[in-house]
C-alpha positions in Angstrom: 106.1 91.6 87.8 108.9 92.1 90.2 111.7 94.6 90.3 114.1 91.6 89.9 112.5 90.7 86.5 112.9 94.3 85.2 115.7 94.8 82.8 118.1 97.3 84.3 120.1 99.8 82.2 122.6 102.4 83.2 120.7 105.4 84.6 120.6 108.5 82.4 121.3 111.7 84.2 118.2 113.1 85.8 118.7 116.8 86.6 115.9 118.7 84.8 112.3 118.7 86.0 110.9 117.2 82.7 113.4 114.3 82.6 112.9 113.8 86.4 109.1 113.8 86.0 109.2 111.3 83.1 111.4 109.0 85.1 109.2 109.3 88.2 106.1 108.6 86.0 107.8 105.5 84.6 108.7 104.2 88.1 105.3 104.9 89.6 103.6 103.2 86.6 105.9 100.2 87.0 105.0 99.8 90.7 101.3 100.3 90.0 101.5 97.8 87.0 100.2 100.4 84.6 101.5 102.0 81.4 103.3 105.3 82.0 100.7 107.0 79.7 98.0 106.1 82.3 99.7 108.2 85.0 98.7 111.8 85.0 101.4 113.8 86.9 98.8 116.0 88.5 96.5 113.2 89.8 97.1 112.2 93.4 98.9 108.8 93.6 96.4 107.7 96.2 93.8 107.9 93.4 95.7 105.2 91.6 95.7 103.0 94.7 99.4 103.3 95.6 100.2 101.3 98.7 103.0 101.7 101.2 105.1 99.0 99.6 105.0 100.7 96.2 105.6 104.1 97.8 108.6 102.9 99.7 109.9 101.2 96.6 109.7 104.5 94.7 111.4 106.2 97.6 114.3 103.7 97.4 114.7 104.2 93.7 114.8 107.9 94.1 117.6 107.6 96.7 119.5 105.1 94.5 119.1 107.1 91.3 119.6 110.6 92.6 121.8 109.9 95.6 119.5 112.0 97.6 118.0 110.9 101.0 114.2 111.3 101.0 111.6 110.5 103.7 109.7 107.2 103.1 106.6 109.3 103.2 107.5 111.3 100.1 104.5 109.9 98.1 102.2 111.1 100.8 103.9 114.4 101.6 104.0 115.3 97.9 101.0 113.4 96.6 101.5 113.7 92.8 104.3 112.9 90.4 104.4 116.6 89.6 104.7 117.6 93.3 107.4 115.0 93.9 109.3 116.1 90.8 109.2 119.7 91.8 110.4 118.9 95.4 113.2 116.8 94.1 114.3 119.3 91.5 114.5 122.0 94.2 116.6 119.8 96.4 118.9 118.8 93.5 119.3 122.5 92.5 120.2 123.4 96.1 122.7 120.6 96.3 124.3 121.6 93.0 124.5 125.2 94.2 126.6 124.1 97.2 129.0 122.1 95.1 
């Protein structure tokens, strides 16, 4: 399955941590070719066998969706969906606070 074959819909707003975590879980599951229910947000992504291509793809989707620049190593710097979600929620809150 490739990204090109995925049906794209207009992105829903992602501002709260639960919505953000759900979206991240879905994206990680997609790239790992698993069902979202198989992804535990507190399990290190390395335990699922995430590779650099999948990690960079998730990074690109984060940047596109949230309009927030992130390091391509985000999946390694914040090794779980929960940790990534918390980090992104903090950055989004800081950005909204400056608006």
